N, C-alpha and C positions, 0 to 999 in steps of 0.2 A: 499790482501784480496776478499773474499767471493762475487760473485754480489748479489745482490736476484734474484729471478727466478719468473719469470710472467709466469704462463698458461695460452693460448691463447685456447677459444673454439669458438671462433668465426670467421670464413674461411672469407677472402678476407679482409675485411676494414679497423680494426686493423692494420693488418699484412704493409697495404699501407700508415696509413695514421698518428702513431704516430710521434714522432718529433725526429730526428736523437740523441739529446740525451738522450733520452727516451731509445736507444737499446745498448749506450756508459753506460747509470746506470745499466739497470738491462739484465740479462740472458732472451729472451721471447721466449718458446718454445710453439709450436703449439701443436693440438692436436693428440698424437698418432694413436690414433682408427677412425678418422675421425667422421664417423656419428656413431647412435650406444651407446655411452657412459652410462653406469649403473654402480651401486652402486658400484662394483666387478671391473670395470674397473677404476673407478675414486680414487679408497683405492689404488691400484698399483702404478698411480704416481703422488698422491698427499702428499707423505711424506716430500720430501724440496723444497715447493713449496710455496713461500708467498702470492703471489697473483694472484686469476686469473681472466681471462677478461668471465666469465659465459653467457654460452648459454641456452639450456635446462636439462641438464646435471642434475639429483638431488644429490645436499649436506643434505645428515641423518646423523646421530650419527655417524655411523661408519664411513665416507667420515673423519666427522670432529678427530673423535679419531686418524686413519690413519697421519692426518693434525698437524705436530709437528710442523710447523713455518707459518702456514696462517693468514693471517691478515686480508686479505680483501677477499670478495667476491665480485666483480663490475661488477653487472648483464648488460650486454648489451641491453637494453631494459626497459624496465616498469615493466611486471609482474614477479613477482617471488614465484609464486608458487610453482616452483620445489625447493626452498631454504627452510631447517628447521631454522627461523630468530633464534626462541626461542634458538634451540641446539648453535648456532652462537656464538649465546650472551654469553652462559653457558663458550665456548669453548674462549671468548675472540677478536672472528672474527668479522668483520665490513663487513655488507652488504650494497652497497650502488646499487641503480637506478638508472634513467635517465627520469626520469619528465618532460614530454610535450615536450622534446628535439625532438622526432621524428615526431611530429604531423602531420608537414606540411608532409612528403613523407609517412607516412602511410593515411592519409588521401586522397591522391593522387591515392595511390595505391585502396583504397576504391572506389575512383569515378569511376577509370576502371574499378572496377570489375560491379560495377553498369551500366554504359554505355555498356559495353560488354553483358550483361546478357539481359539487356533490347534490343538490336539490336541482340541477335544473334550471335554476330561475330565469335564466335569462332567457332562453328561450319560451319559459310560460309564459312570463312577463308579456313577451309581443305577442305573441300568440292570443291573449285575454283579453277579450272585449263581451261589453252586455252580450251581444248576439253570439257570444262561440263559448259562451262563460262555463255550460255543464258541459257540452264536448269537452273543452279543455282538460276539465275536470275529472271524467272519463277517461280521458286518455294518459292524463296522469297517475290513474291507480291502474291501469293495464298495462301502456304500453312503457312508461317510462321506469328508469331503473334509478329511481333516489335511494340516498341511502345513509345513514346517521353516522355521525362521527366518532359519536360515545363506545370506545372500546377498542376503534380501529388503530391501525398501526401509523403513525408517521414516521417519514423518512424526513431527515434536517441535514442535506446537502450543504456544511458549511455551516459550524457552529459559532460564528462570529458574534457582535453585538446585533445585527437582528436576527440570523435562526437563530439566536439565545432565549430572545425575547419573542419571538412565534412560541417556541417550546413551552414559554411561564406564561403564557394569552391560553396555552393548551392544560393544561394540568387539570382545570374543572372537568376537561370534557375525559377524565382520566382514560386516557390515551395510551400507547406503548409506543414511547419514545422512541426512536434510532437518528445516531448521526456517523454520518462519515465527513471526518474532519480531521487529517494527519499533525495539525500545528493546534491541537487540543490536548489538554493531561486527561488523563483518566479523572481526575478529581473534581474539575469542574464541572464536568460532561454530568459525576454522578449529582452533584452538588444543585442539579438544575433541574435532577428524572430522568436524562437522558442517556441512551447508552450506547457508545463506541464502539463502532462495528466495519465491516470491508465494503465498499463499495459494491460490492457483486450482492453482498448480503443484504444491504439496505435496499438495491434495486427488487430483489427477490420478494422481499416481505414487507414492505411500506406496500398500506391504501392507498396513504398518498404520501409523493414526495415535491418536497419542497426546495427550490434552490437558492441558497444565499451566500454565493463563492465569487470570490473577484476573479473580474480579467484578465487573465494571463495566461501564457504563449504552451504553459500545462494544462489550462482550466478550458481552452477553447474544443469545442464541440464537447465536452466532459460527457457529456451523453449525446449520443450517436444511434446507430440503428443496432448495434452490438447490444447497449446498455437498454434499449428501448425493449427489444425482446426479451431479455430477463422480466421486466416487470407484470405486472398480474394486468390480465385480462380487465379487469377491474378496475385497475389502478385511473386515480388522479395526477398531473404533472403539471405543478404549479413555478411560474420563473418571475417575480418578482426582482431578480438579481442584475442581470447584463444577458441580453438576446445570444451572442455569441455562445456562449456557454450551452446555446444545443445546437445540435446541428437540424435546422430546420429542415432542409429536405428529405431526412428520415422521419422526421416529429410528423411531416406530412404526411409520408407511408402508415405509419404506426398508428395514425388518424385513421386515416380513410379506411387500413383494412383493418380497425378494430383489433391492433395489438393491444394499445390500453385503451380505456376508456373514453376520455376525456382531456384536457389541457387546458388553463388559466392563463395567460399569460400579459404580465403590464411589459415588456419589452420585446426586441425585434430584432434580427443582425441586422439591420438596414432600417434605422429609421431617417426620417417617415418611410412607411414600406411603399416599395413597389404596387402600381395599379394592379398587374395579375400576380399577388403575393396568391399562393393555392390557400394559403391557410384561413381567408377571409369567405373563402366559400366552403366549406365545413360548417355542420352545424353540434360540434362536441367540441367546438374550441368558444373560450373568451378570450376577446383580446380586449387591455384597456392600454391608453396612449402614453407611457412612462408617463404617472402619473403617481405611482404607489406613496412618493414622498411627501405628495403636495393635501399641507393642513393648514391651518391661519396659526394652529402653536406651533409645526414645527418650521414654517415659513419668521415668528418670531423669534424663536431659539436663533436657527441659520442669519441671520438678517442679524441680528448681535452678535455675534461672536466674525463675520463675515468684514462687519463696520472696525471690529478691532484691527482684525486680518491686515487689512487696507490701510488703518491709521499708522498700528505700526511699521509694513513694510514704505510707506512714504515717509514716515518719520524718520527713516534709515535705522529699525530695530528688527531684532528677529520678529517674526511674527507666527502665531503661535499655528502650532501641526504642519508646521513646514516640514514640506519631505524633504526637502534638498536645504538643511544649513548651509551647506557649503558653499552654495548661491554668492554667500557673505563675502566670501572672499573673491568669487569673479567680480563682482560691485567695485574692491579697490581698486581694482587693477587700471 
């Protein structure tokens, strides 16, 4: 009897933390292309696949047309801007995400980026060697501009599971916390010590602005040149959500011309980035390679839920956290 095929596009975690039973039930294949999977590559390997553990590869109509057996796209994360959910529904393919499951891990990485940017830790660590110790120390005291987070204003753009967790982690720092999120009630924000405000007020008053909004047509480039010019010259901008939320050309100009002090990014508009991406030439930006959700604990939590989702979809049931339950109707046709 043919075993269902699960194609894993997420390196590391899921390969380590699925149950033994999962591997007995399914043929789990790794992504043969490693990075840089586009529509053409996906079409070439999707034909006999029953489920995918999805990263950021594109799921378009062409992919669904080539996917003769696909029943579920189990997204390893919260965002799904790379998945055409409407076309998935028409092809009877469930799309699932992991809402809230990675909040702690992403929030901790966000906090790490904030601390690193505030203290200029990356540059200092790179420069510190036995023979540079004293010079780097003197330079740090005289030329760097490290600052305390204690008592500063933290701005949160998007107060969902991750944004809320960031706020909770910052409570001991006695920070004034502002947020812009049109979908969050005043009561919920107040319960976690956050004051809701307008986007422009958020930009003007934040010492650190951290972005945690979903990527939609409305939020693409929500931070552009106009918004960056509203920010304090001493402000730090952090993005561990989705790269296209920021206009990178405007951000480069803002960092180069010091409209803002620094940026710390876990995501970029194009991933992997082009070799000539100018952000990598700046000394006031920290960039990590979309790893905010990476931790042993998060992998274990996510793998358990993904395993359940795949079991349910392949078993003919409605998977947990399905974005498109109506796909079940198309599967019956």
